[in-house]
C-alpha positions, 0 to 999 in steps of 0.5 A: 801596703798600696803606694802610689807615686805622682810626679805632681799632687795637689796636697792641702799646701798646693802643689807639690811634686814627687810625692809617694803616698801608701794606703792602708787596708782600710783604704785611708792614707797612711803616709804621704811625702813630698820630694820622695823616690818612687819604690817599686811597685808604686802605681805612677802617676803624672797630676794628681787631684783629691776626689771632688764629692757631688753633694747633690743628685735626684739620679733619677732625673738624668732619664728625662734629661732634654725633655723639658726643653719645649717651650709652654703657653705660658713662661717657663720656669722650674715649676712648669719643668717640675709637672714634666718631672712628675710626669715621667717619674709616675713611669718609673720601675725599682729596675729602672732607678736602679739601672738610671744611677748607675749610669748617672754614678758611672759618668760622675766617676769618669769626671772627677766625682768620688762620692755622691749624696743622693737626695732621694725623695722616690719611695714609693711604687707608682700608685703611692704604696709603699713596697714591702721593703719600705726602702726598695728605691733606696736599695736600689740606689745602693746596688747602683753606688756599689756596682759603680764603685761610687762612695755614697751619702744616701739622704731619703728625703721626708715629704710632707705636704705640697706648699706652705700652709701644710697643704695636702700632697697631690698626685704627683707627689705621691710616691714621695709621702711619709708621716713622721712614723713611716720616715722614721721606719724608712730611714732604719730601712736604708740603714740596713742596705747600706750595712755592707757597701764600702764608706757609705754614709747615711743621713737626713732630708727635709725637702723644703721648707714647702713640704717639711712643717716647721715643727718637723725640723727637730724631730728631723735633726734630733733622727740621726743627731751626728749625721748630715742634714741638707735641704733645699731653700730658697732656690726660687723666688717665688719660693721666697714669696710663697714663704713670705706670705705663709710666715712672714719671713723669708726662707733662710731667715725662717729656717735659722730662727727654728733650728740652729744651724750647724756645720751638718747642714747643707742648704742646697742652693739658697740662691735668694738670699739677702746680704744678712741671711747670706752672712749669718749662714757662712757664720754658722758652718753650713755648706752652701751645696750649689748646682750651677748647671741645673740652676741655669737650666732651670732659670733659677738665679745666680748664688751670691757666691762672691759675698758668701765667700768673703764672709768665710763660708764653705760651699761644695757643688752637685749636678743635682738633675744631670741635665750634663755631669761634668765637674769643671764645667760646674766650676766653670759656671760657677766663676762665670755666673759671678763674672756676669754679675759683677762684669769682673774676672777671676772673682772667686779667688785672692789677690795672686791665686790661680782660680781653679787650685782656689776654686776646686780645693774649696769646694772638695772640703766643703763638698765632703763636709757636707757629705760627711766623708773623708775625703777632699784632701790628700793627706793622712787619714783622709780617703785615698781618693785620686783622679788623675789628669790626661796630660797629653789631652789637647787642652792640656798640653805643656801645662804643669800644676796651676796652669794645668788645673785652670786650663782643665776648669776653664779651656776642657771637661771632664774628658781630660780625666784619666783615671779614678780611684776611690779609697785606693781601688781603681774605677776609671781607667783611661777615662772610663769607669771599670764597670761601665760596659755593662751599666750603659748596656742596661741603661739603654736596654732600660730608657729604651723601654720607659721611653715607649711608656712615657710616648704612650 
């Protein structure tokens, strides 16, 4: 058994000192003892946090970060951004997808994420023709996860329509489309790619209520009855208005009237909910998947996080379009949005709590639950995912425990991460992904050639 010794570790009950943890050969925590003695051979670190799950990723969009920041002739919104995305993904090859995803996962690890939910909808060739291996693109995502060392929950997306009312998909969506039979085959083919990937999970993902029919939701939920289900919902006001026009119901209300939400479900964004919808989702046990940096970049709006938290709701965070990948910045912006709405400070914590600990632990647990990954806590039976911080970094000097975590979240960035372990295996040292040099070199070659194609 491998031993770790942390001078300070964030355990489920809070910060503890002199924590000794042993790791079983399967990468799970075998024992965890506070006020312990360090034994010869133990790996020593100062401050350790449980690994964080990144519950929502569209990896290929990292390649277009910064390409949509020119104002158009009309009011720009998610919908105008989407046209840029469609044009970009028309140029992507399987090799591009693998190279970009590997960089994304490398950057996630370097900022403290140890698992990722890949909401993967780029399935087919550039003309919409399926590859001979229907899950070719899923396989590329799996290889990128293996190269980087991150734990993967693969969420192949079911995308059937272009809008409410079963509108047919158009040219920009030809790489996404599957009918029910082909989607079921895609799930089976994706499972084969995951078989030799450590800690991998497979779930299902109806893209949204506008891209999947209501009658699809039941069979999708039953396709893998013990695995995660993720869906985009109520991200933009136009989506809410279109749903009302088509069904006479708001998206979250319509979803809950169609299927029984439970702890398997992750509602991504859920930005525009009524007070009753907010309470109902919280009661269901579903996780709200929040992506503050992307939601801000797209001008989506602000999730009612304080009301949802007070109703007992669970949340996790993702980096979605990867306009930036920075764990503490996602958490910071989640809180700052509530401060701007409420004109108050320290909103997402109870009296006497430190916001860093409260927000970090709630998102770590919610994200792990949404991905079906046994992470989010340093505790016996959980996977040995650890994030250690560089206590000599300027933003963290002379801080310990709660003040250190608060300082990292509100005055620091992902660059203060020192080491990261996934299943007890080190994947980041001195803030750099161990596979990072090769990954970045391959990405540089990929993006250089890709941008030539995009610009021509």
